[in-house]
Structure formats: C-alpha cells, structure tokens
C-alpha positions in Angstrom: -10.2 4.5 -6.0 -11.4 1.3 -6.7 -14.4 2.0 -9.6 -12.6 4.3 -11.4 -11.7 2.7 -15.4 -7.8 2.6 -16.4 -7.8 5.9 -18.0 -9.4 7.5 -15.1 -7.2 6.9 -12.8 -4.2 8.1 -15.5 -5.8 11.3 -15.8 -5.8 12.1 -12.5 -2.3 10.6 -11.7 -1.3 13.0 -14.7 -3.0 16.0 -13.3 -1.5 15.9 -10.3 2.3 15.3 -11.5 1.2 18.4 -13.9 0.1 20.4 -10.6 3.1 18.9 -8.9 5.3 20.4 -11.4 3.7 24.0 -11.6 1.0 23.6 -14.3 3.9 23.1 -17.1 1.7 24.1 -20.4 3.2 21.9 -23.7 3.9 18.9 -21.5 0.9 17.0 -21.6 2.4 13.8 -23.7 4.8 13.5 -21.3 3.0 13.4 -18.0 0.9 10.4 -19.1 3.1 8.6 -20.4 4.6 9.1 -16.5 0.7 8.8 -15.0 0.4 5.3 -17.4 4.1 4.0 -16.2 2.8 4.8 -12.2 -0.7 3.5 -12.5 0.0 0.3 -14.7 3.1 0.0 -12.0 0.6 -0.1 -8.7 -2.3 -2.1 -10.6 0.9 -5.0 -10.8 1.9 -4.9 -7.2 -2.0 -4.6 -6.2 -2.8 -7.7 -8.5 0.1 -9.5 -6.8 -0.8 -8.7 -3.4 -4.3 -9.9 -4.5 -2.8 -13.2 -5.5 0.1 -13.8 -3.1 2.6 -13.4 -5.8 4.7 -10.1 -4.4 7.7 -11.4 -6.7 9.1 -13.9 -4.9 10.2 -16.6 -6.9 8.2 -20.0 -8.0 9.3 -22.5 -6.2 10.6 -25.9 -7.9 
C-alpha cells in the first residue's frame, strides 16, 4: 500500500468505511472526510515511527 498516492489511499479507505456501513447512498463526502482523517493520522504515526519520534517530548 506504500506505492499508492494519498488520494488512492483515501479512496480505498472511504470505500471500506462505506461498505462497513452497509453501502449508504448520499454520504460520499462524509466517508471521504473520515477516510482522509484516518489516512493522515496513519501516515503521521508511520512517519514518526520511521524518524524515531513517537510523540515523546523533546529533551532539553
């Protein structure tokens, strides 16, 4: 999944969320926004793990 663009990741996640909710019609924007927030959070956690900054406070 690392080769996917940000938009592709969001689209895939939005589709998963939509399916989990029973394929509700008329809620595309809601699923897109939820998916974008989740993907951005996952990417931030992943980036922090790669740099060794897992949210620990900086030392003085």
